[in-house]
C-alpha positions, 0 to 999 in steps of 0.5 A, a space after each residue: 261684326 267685322 274685326 280689323 286685323 291688328 296691322 289695320 288697326 295700327 295703320 288706322 290709329 297712325 293715320 288719325 294721329 298724323 291727321 291730328 298732328 297736321 291739324 295742330 301744326 296748321 293751328 300753331 302756324 296760324 298763331 305764329 302768323 298772328 304773333 308776327 302781325 302783332 309784333 309788326 304793328 307794335 314796331 309801326 306804332 313805336 316808329 310813329 310815336 318816335 317820329 312824333 316825339 322827334 317832330 315835337 322836340 324839333 318844333 319846340 327847339 325852333 327847328 321847324 
């Protein structure tokens, strides 16, 4: 069996760790993107609900 030198083993382990770190970073960025989309959707829902309440209040007050 061919044995790697200690330096090659360290290089290989470092490469695998780097690939794992990049993979985890990619997954975390995707998660952050989903959170931003959810926050934007909640803001849009809040704006729509607030506008609807204002229109209802104006209609009840005879403004429309």
